[in-house]
N, CA, C and O atoms as a GROMACS GRO file, in nm:
protein
  376
    1UNK      N    1   3.037  -0.380   0.079
    1UNK     CA    2   2.980  -0.292   0.028
    1UNK      C    3   2.920  -0.210   0.131
    1UNK      O    4   2.805  -0.224   0.173
    2UNK      N    5   2.989  -0.138   0.162
    2UNK     CA    6   2.976  -0.023   0.265
    2UNK      C    7   2.826   0.102   0.212
    2UNK      O    8   2.765   0.173   0.291
    3UNK      N    9   2.801   0.094   0.053
    3UNK     CA   10   2.732   0.203  -0.009
    3UNK      C   11   2.561   0.120   0.006
    3UNK      O   12   2.460   0.185   0.030
    4UNK      N   13   2.561   0.019  -0.008
    4UNK     CA   14   2.435  -0.051   0.018
    4UNK      C   15   2.316   0.007   0.119
    4UNK      O   16   2.199   0.032   0.094
    5UNK      N   17   2.385   0.018   0.230
    5UNK     CA   18   2.268   0.092   0.365
    5UNK      C   19   2.260   0.220   0.307
    5UNK      O   20   2.146   0.261   0.288
    6UNK      N   21   2.392   0.326   0.262
    6UNK     CA   22   2.357   0.444   0.262
    6UNK      C   23   2.245   0.431   0.127
    6UNK      O   24   2.136   0.480   0.155
    7UNK      N   25   2.254   0.377  -0.002
    7UNK     CA   26   2.148   0.370  -0.068
    7UNK      C   27   2.016   0.351  -0.032
    7UNK      O   28   1.918   0.424  -0.048
    8UNK      N   29   2.029   0.235   0.022
    8UNK     CA   30   1.898   0.181   0.058
    8UNK      C   31   1.817   0.277   0.161
    8UNK      O   32   1.694   0.274   0.155
    9UNK      N   33   1.886   0.367   0.262
    9UNK     CA   34   1.838   0.501   0.316
    9UNK      C   35   1.792   0.623   0.222
    9UNK      O   36   1.692   0.693   0.235
   10UNK      N   37   1.874   0.628   0.139
   10UNK     CA   38   1.886   0.732   0.037
   10UNK      C   39   1.738   0.742  -0.070
   10UNK      O   40   1.678   0.843  -0.109
   11UNK      N   41   1.714   0.617  -0.094
   11UNK     CA   42   1.613   0.573  -0.227
   11UNK      C   43   1.477   0.630  -0.148
   11UNK      O   44   1.392   0.708  -0.191
   12UNK      N   45   1.483   0.583  -0.057
   12UNK     CA   46   1.290   0.671   0.022
   12UNK      C   47   1.293   0.805   0.106
   12UNK      O   48   1.198   0.862   0.159
   13UNK      N   49   1.400   0.834   0.106
   13UNK     CA   50   1.443   1.013   0.122
   13UNK      C   51   1.403   1.069   0.015
   13UNK      O   52   1.312   1.151   0.003
   14UNK      N   53   1.474   1.025  -0.070
   14UNK     CA   54   1.451   1.129  -0.196
   14UNK      C   55   1.336   1.089  -0.258
   14UNK      O   56   1.279   1.183  -0.314
   15UNK      N   57   1.280   0.981  -0.269
   15UNK     CA   58   1.167   0.970  -0.313
   15UNK      C   59   1.052   1.068  -0.285
   15UNK      O   60   0.980   1.131  -0.363
   16UNK      N   61   1.057   1.062  -0.138
   16UNK     CA   62   0.938   1.152  -0.038
   16UNK      C   63   0.975   1.287  -0.083
   16UNK      O   64   0.890   1.374  -0.101
   17UNK      N   65   1.108   1.305  -0.101
   17UNK     CA   66   1.142   1.464  -0.096
   17UNK      C   67   1.116   1.531  -0.242
   17UNK      O   68   1.096   1.650  -0.264
   18UNK      N   69   1.120   1.428  -0.334
   18UNK     CA   70   1.079   1.490  -0.470
   18UNK      C   71   0.887   1.531  -0.510
   18UNK      O   72   0.793   1.459  -0.474
   19UNK      N   73   0.876   1.640  -0.576
   19UNK     CA   74   0.773   1.663  -0.606
   19UNK      C   75   0.712   1.622  -0.759
   19UNK      O   76   0.782   1.648  -0.857
   20UNK      N   77   0.604   1.569  -0.773
   20UNK     CA   78   0.599   1.600  -0.944
   20UNK      C   79   0.578   1.735  -0.993
   20UNK      O   80   0.515   1.827  -0.940
   21UNK      N   81   0.647   1.731  -1.115
   21UNK     CA   82   0.656   1.832  -1.214
   21UNK      C   83   0.511   1.815  -1.266
   21UNK      O   84   0.503   1.726  -1.350
   22UNK      N   85   0.406   1.873  -1.238
   22UNK     CA   86   0.258   1.884  -1.267
   22UNK      C   87   0.286   2.068  -1.373
   22UNK      O   88   0.339   2.173  -1.338
   23UNK      N   89   0.230   2.033  -1.479
   23UNK     CA   90   0.183   2.131  -1.623
   23UNK      C   91   0.105   2.200  -1.527
   23UNK      O   92   0.032   2.144  -1.444
   24UNK      N   93   0.134   2.418  -1.549
   24UNK     CA   94   0.080   2.445  -1.490
   24UNK      C   95  -0.035   2.532  -1.600
   24UNK      O   96  -0.145   2.574  -1.564
   25UNK      N   97   0.026   2.545  -1.744
   25UNK     CA   98  -0.088   2.571  -1.816
   25UNK      C   99  -0.067   2.457  -1.966
   25UNK      O  100   0.041   2.407  -1.998
   26UNK      N  101  -0.180   2.439  -2.028
   26UNK     CA  102  -0.199   2.390  -2.128
   26UNK      C  103  -0.096   2.446  -2.275
   26UNK      O  104  -0.124   2.565  -2.280
   27UNK      N  105  -0.013   2.423  -2.371
   27UNK     CA  106   0.017   2.457  -2.495
   27UNK      C  107  -0.068   2.483  -2.584
   27UNK      O  108  -0.027   2.520  -2.694
   28UNK      N  109  -0.217   2.470  -2.557
   28UNK     CA  110  -0.324   2.568  -2.609
   28UNK      C  111  -0.350   2.728  -2.584
   28UNK      O  112  -0.382   2.823  -2.655
   29UNK      N  113  -0.322   2.708  -2.450
   29UNK     CA  114  -0.350   2.844  -2.321
   29UNK      C  115  -0.234   2.910  -2.386
   29UNK      O  116  -0.255   3.016  -2.445
   30UNK      N  117  -0.101   2.855  -2.383
   30UNK     CA  118   0.017   2.963  -2.405
   30UNK      C  119   0.022   3.004  -2.562
   30UNK      O  120   0.021   3.122  -2.597
   31UNK      N  121   0.027   2.906  -2.643
   31UNK     CA  122  -0.037   2.949  -2.779
   31UNK      C  123  -0.105   3.074  -2.818
   31UNK      O  124  -0.066   3.170  -2.882
   32UNK      N  125  -0.267   3.035  -2.736
   32UNK     CA  126  -0.355   3.113  -2.780
   32UNK      C  127  -0.326   3.295  -2.744
   32UNK      O  128  -0.358   3.397  -2.804
   33UNK      N  129  -0.242   3.264  -2.601
   33UNK     CA  130  -0.214   3.384  -2.556
   33UNK      C  131  -0.090   3.470  -2.598
   33UNK      O  132  -0.077   3.587  -2.562
   34UNK      N  133   0.014   3.392  -2.687
   34UNK     CA  134   0.098   3.455  -2.790
   34UNK      C  135   0.012   3.522  -2.880
   34UNK      O  136   0.013   3.643  -2.904
   35UNK      N  137  -0.081   3.417  -2.940
   35UNK     CA  138  -0.126   3.483  -3.064
   35UNK      C  139  -0.198   3.595  -3.045
   35UNK      O  140  -0.183   3.692  -3.120
   36UNK      N  141  -0.309   3.596  -2.917
   36UNK     CA  142  -0.388   3.726  -2.888
   36UNK      C  143  -0.300   3.828  -2.861
   36UNK      O  144  -0.358   3.936  -2.868
   37UNK      N  145  -0.135   3.842  -2.820
   37UNK     CA  146  -0.055   3.920  -2.762
   37UNK      C  147   0.004   3.979  -2.933
   37UNK      O  148   0.020   4.099  -2.954
   38UNK      N  149   0.025   3.892  -3.024
   38UNK     CA  150   0.048   3.925  -3.132
   38UNK      C  151  -0.031   4.040  -3.192
   38UNK      O  152   0.004   4.158  -3.204
   39UNK      N  153  -0.152   3.978  -3.230
   39UNK     CA  154  -0.270   4.054  -3.294
   39UNK      C  155  -0.316   4.187  -3.243
   39UNK      O  156  -0.368   4.272  -3.314
   40UNK      N  157  -0.289   4.203  -3.090
   40UNK     CA  158  -0.314   4.313  -3.040
   40UNK      C  159  -0.198   4.397  -3.066
   40UNK      O  160  -0.207   4.518  -3.081
   41UNK      N  161  -0.081   4.328  -3.073
   41UNK     CA  162   0.051   4.452  -3.099
   41UNK      C  163  -0.019   4.520  -3.280
   41UNK      O  164  -0.044   4.634  -3.318
   42UNK      N  165  -0.027   4.396  -3.345
   42UNK     CA  166  -0.048   4.464  -3.465
   42UNK      C  167  -0.143   4.524  -3.484
   42UNK      O  168  -0.136   4.593  -3.585
   43UNK      N  169  -0.255   4.530  -3.418
   43UNK     CA  170  -0.396   4.628  -3.430
   43UNK      C  171  -0.399   4.708  -3.402
   43UNK      O  172  -0.478   4.786  -3.455
   44UNK      N  173  -0.307   4.754  -3.290
   44UNK     CA  174  -0.338   4.897  -3.196
   44UNK      C  175  -0.323   5.025  -3.283
   44UNK      O  176  -0.384   5.132  -3.271
   45UNK      N  177  -0.228   4.992  -3.373
   45UNK     CA  178  -0.202   5.113  -3.457
   45UNK      C  179  -0.286   5.143  -3.611
   45UNK      O  180  -0.276   5.235  -3.692
   46UNK      N  181  -0.367   5.026  -3.608
   46UNK     CA  182  -0.503   5.022  -3.713
   46UNK      C  183  -0.614   5.079  -3.659
   46UNK      O  184  -0.676   5.158  -3.729
   47UNK      N  185  -0.663   5.047  -3.517
   47UNK     CA  186  -0.726   5.092  -3.404
   47UNK      C  187  -0.718   5.212  -3.400
   47UNK      O  188  -0.811   5.280  -3.443
   48UNK      N  189  -0.610   5.269  -3.352
   48UNK     CA  190  -0.603   5.435  -3.345
   48UNK      C  191  -0.642   5.516  -3.482
   48UNK      O  192  -0.702   5.623  -3.477
   49UNK      N  193  -0.602   5.452  -3.608
   49UNK     CA  194  -0.625   5.519  -3.713
   49UNK      C  195  -0.779   5.515  -3.725
   49UNK      O  196  -0.832   5.622  -3.753
   50UNK      N  197  -0.840   5.430  -3.712
   50UNK     CA  198  -1.007   5.375  -3.728
   50UNK      C  199  -1.048   5.470  -3.648
   50UNK      O  200  -1.111   5.562  -3.700
   51UNK      N  201  -1.028   5.473  -3.518
   51UNK     CA  202  -1.116   5.579  -3.451
   51UNK      C  203  -1.099   5.755  -3.507
   51UNK      O  204  -1.183   5.844  -3.524
   52UNK      N  205  -0.950   5.751  -3.526
   52UNK     CA  206  -0.959   5.877  -3.585
   52UNK      C  207  -1.047   5.900  -3.701
   52UNK      O  208  -1.114   6.003  -3.702
   53UNK      N  209  -1.054   5.818  -3.796
   53UNK     CA  210  -1.134   5.821  -3.918
   53UNK      C  211  -1.269   5.833  -3.873
   53UNK      O  212  -1.340   5.929  -3.903
   54UNK      N  213  -1.305   5.738  -3.803
   54UNK     CA  214  -1.478   5.748  -3.739
   54UNK      C  215  -1.518   5.894  -3.679
   54UNK      O  216  -1.629   5.947  -3.693
   55UNK      N  217  -1.414   5.947  -3.614
   55UNK     CA  218  -1.428   6.054  -3.541
   55UNK      C  219  -1.412   6.172  -3.657
   55UNK      O  220  -1.511   6.245  -3.666
   56UNK      N  221  -1.311   6.200  -3.738
   56UNK     CA  222  -1.364   6.249  -3.850
   56UNK      C  223  -1.472   6.246  -3.949
   56UNK      O  224  -1.526   6.349  -3.991
   57UNK      N  225  -1.510   6.103  -3.994
   57UNK     CA  226  -1.642   6.118  -4.061
   57UNK      C  227  -1.757   6.159  -3.994
   57UNK      O  228  -1.849   6.205  -4.062
   58UNK      N  229  -1.770   6.150  -3.856
   58UNK     CA  230  -1.902   6.159  -3.799
   58UNK      C  231  -1.878   6.330  -3.810
   58UNK      O  232  -1.962   6.408  -3.855
   59UNK      N  233  -1.754   6.365  -3.763
   59UNK     CA  234  -1.728   6.562  -3.743
   59UNK      C  235  -1.792   6.607  -3.861
   59UNK      O  236  -1.878   6.694  -3.850
   60UNK      N  237  -1.759   6.555  -3.986
   60UNK     CA  238  -1.816   6.608  -4.125
   60UNK      C  239  -1.963   6.599  -4.160
   60UNK      O  240  -2.006   6.683  -4.240
   61UNK      N  241  -2.068   6.480  -4.095
   61UNK     CA  242  -2.133   6.452  -4.124
   61UNK      C  243  -2.150   6.368  -4.238
   61UNK      O  244  -2.234   6.376  -4.327
   62UNK      N  245  -2.062   6.290  -4.221
   62UNK     CA  246  -2.047   6.176  -4.361
   62UNK      C  247  -2.133   6.022  -4.304
   62UNK      O  248  -2.195   5.941  -4.373
   63UNK      N  249  -2.109   6.023  -4.155
   63UNK     CA  250  -2.157   5.912  -4.088
   63UNK      C  251  -2.251   5.958  -3.978
   63UNK      O  252  -2.242   6.079  -3.956
   64UNK      N  253  -2.342   5.891  -3.900
   64UNK     CA  254  -2.406   5.948  -3.798
   64UNK      C  255  -2.302   5.946  -3.640
   64UNK      O  256  -2.198   5.882  -3.622
   65UNK      N  257  -2.358   6.019  -3.560
   65UNK     CA  258  -2.280   5.982  -3.446
   65UNK      C  259  -2.260   5.851  -3.352
   65UNK      O  260  -2.168   5.818  -3.278
   66UNK      N  261  -2.395   5.784  -3.389
   66UNK     CA  262  -2.418   5.639  -3.322
   66UNK      C  263  -2.324   5.539  -3.386
   66UNK      O  264  -2.275   5.458  -3.307
   67UNK      N  265  -2.286   5.528  -3.523
   67UNK     CA  266  -2.233   5.488  -3.599
   67UNK      C  267  -2.064   5.504  -3.530
   67UNK      O  268  -2.007   5.401  -3.495
   68UNK      N  269  -2.014   5.602  -3.520
   68UNK     CA  270  -1.872   5.633  -3.506
   68UNK      C  271  -1.870   5.575  -3.304
   68UNK      O  272  -1.764   5.545  -3.248
   69UNK      N  273  -1.986   5.573  -3.243
   69UNK     CA  274  -1.956   5.538  -3.106
   69UNK      C  275  -1.955   5.398  -3.142
   69UNK      O  276  -1.854   5.333  -3.117
   70UNK      N  277  -2.073   5.334  -3.208
   70UNK     CA  278  -2.071   5.202  -3.237
   70UNK      C  279  -1.916   5.119  -3.270
   70UNK      O  280  -1.868   5.013  -3.230
   71UNK      N  281  -1.879   5.204  -3.343
   71UNK     CA  282  -1.725   5.132  -3.373
   71UNK      C  283  -1.638   5.150  -3.288
   71UNK      O  284  -1.556   5.059  -3.275
   72UNK      N  285  -1.626   5.272  -3.201
   72UNK     CA  286  -1.529   5.277  -3.095
   72UNK      C  287  -1.573   5.234  -2.961
   72UNK      O  288  -1.525   5.256  -2.849
   73UNK      N  289  -1.693   5.156  -3.006
   73UNK     CA  290  -1.687   5.074  -2.847
   73UNK      C  291  -1.687   4.959  -2.907
   73UNK      O  292  -1.705   4.878  -2.816
   74UNK      N  293  -1.676   4.896  -3.016
   74UNK     CA  294  -1.647   4.766  -3.078
   74UNK      C  295  -1.485   4.743  -3.057
   74UNK      O  296  -1.428   4.645  -3.009
   75UNK      N  297  -1.431   4.859  -3.106
   75UNK     CA  298  -1.280   4.841  -3.080
   75UNK      C  299  -1.240   4.848  -2.988
   75UNK      O  300  -1.128   4.797  -2.972
   76UNK      N  301  -1.321   4.929  -2.852
   76UNK     CA  302  -1.276   4.886  -2.723
   76UNK      C  303  -1.311   4.746  -2.673
   76UNK      O  304  -1.245   4.682  -2.591
   77UNK      N  305  -1.408   4.713  -2.723
   77UNK     CA  306  -1.443   4.554  -2.678
   77UNK      C  307  -1.318   4.473  -2.728
   77UNK      O  308  -1.235   4.440  -2.643
   78UNK      N  309  -1.302   4.446  -2.835
   78UNK     CA  310  -1.177   4.371  -2.878
   78UNK      C  311  -1.044   4.365  -2.817
   78UNK      O  312  -0.974   4.264  -2.805
   79UNK      N  313  -1.013   4.510  -2.771
   79UNK     CA  314  -0.880   4.546  -2.692
   79UNK      C  315  -0.921   4.492  -2.540
   79UNK      O  316  -0.835   4.431  -2.476
   80UNK      N  317  -1.034   4.511  -2.489
   80UNK     CA  318  -1.043   4.507  -2.332
   80UNK      C  319  -1.147   4.347  -2.342
   80UNK      O  320  -1.234   4.331  -2.256
   81UNK      N  321  -1.132   4.268  -2.423
   81UNK     CA  322  -1.178   4.129  -2.383
   81UNK      C  323  -1.109   4.072  -2.293
   81UNK      O  324  -1.191   3.994  -2.244
   82UNK      N  325  -0.999   4.056  -2.230
   82UNK     CA  326  -0.927   3.965  -2.135
   82UNK      C  327  -0.998   4.046  -2.015
   82UNK      O  328  -1.081   3.983  -1.949
   83UNK      N  329  -0.979   4.153  -1.988
   83UNK     CA  330  -1.033   4.248  -1.864
   83UNK      C  331  -1.214   4.202  -1.864
   83UNK      O  332  -1.273   4.173  -1.761
   84UNK      N  333  -1.265   4.205  -1.974
   84UNK     CA  334  -1.431   4.171  -1.975
   84UNK      C  335  -1.436   4.012  -1.955
   84UNK      O  336  -1.548   3.967  -1.931
   85UNK      N  337  -1.351   3.937  -1.959
   85UNK     CA  338  -1.380   3.784  -1.934
   85UNK      C  339  -1.332   3.775  -1.777
   85UNK      O  340  -1.402   3.722  -1.691
   86UNK      N  341  -1.204   3.834  -1.750
   86UNK     CA  342  -1.226   3.804  -1.579
   86UNK      C  343  -1.270   3.899  -1.526
   86UNK      O  344  -1.220   3.919  -1.415
   87UNK      N  345  -1.368   3.992  -1.566
   87UNK     CA  346  -1.444   4.076  -1.456
   87UNK      C  347  -1.550   3.927  -1.446
   87UNK      O  348  -1.553   3.853  -1.347
   88UNK      N  349  -1.639   3.905  -1.585
   88UNK     CA  350  -1.753   3.799  -1.586
   88UNK      C  351  -1.671   3.709  -1.479
   88UNK      O  352  -1.719   3.709  -1.366
   89UNK      N  353  -1.564   3.640  -1.497
   89UNK     CA  354  -1.559   3.520  -1.422
   89UNK      C  355  -1.560   3.549  -1.262
   89UNK      O  356  -1.578   3.458  -1.180
   90UNK      N  357  -1.543   3.664  -1.232
   90UNK     CA  358  -1.517   3.690  -1.102
   90UNK      C  359  -1.670   3.726  -1.040
   90UNK      O  360  -1.692   3.753  -0.922
   91UNK      N  361  -1.753   3.721  -1.131
   91UNK     CA  362  -1.898   3.766  -1.103
   91UNK      C  363  -1.950   3.626  -1.094
   91UNK      O  364  -2.040   3.622  -1.009
   92UNK      N  365  -1.930   3.520  -1.143
   92UNK     CA  366  -1.961   3.423  -1.170
   92UNK      C  367  -1.902   3.312  -1.069
   92UNK      O  368  -1.938   3.196  -1.051
   93UNK      N  369  -1.774   3.407  -0.996
   93UNK     CA  370  -1.732   3.302  -0.906
   93UNK      C  371  -1.650   3.175  -0.926
   93UNK      O  372  -1.638   3.080  -0.849
   94UNK      N  373  -1.585   3.201  -1.073
   94UNK     CA  374  -1.480   3.109  -1.126
   94UNK      C  375  -1.360   3.128  -1.070
   94UNK      O  376  -1.264   3.058  -1.105
   0.00000   0.00000   0.00000
């Protein structure tokens, strides 16, 4: 059996060369990111129409400009949430 010494040497070498496969992201994070992407893709045209409707309603004095700006700010926060979270995390040093 000439292969026996080769196998005895190869097994420890391969064991040391192998790196463990560690999971980089959780399935929840992947699913949440996919859901967020799909939701924002769906809501983008609705948000554009909502901003236009708020602007027209404020222009014709049907609602106050404060309500229109509040609606636009809310839409901005919904679409900018990932950037806001990243910014807050960097402020906290996380």
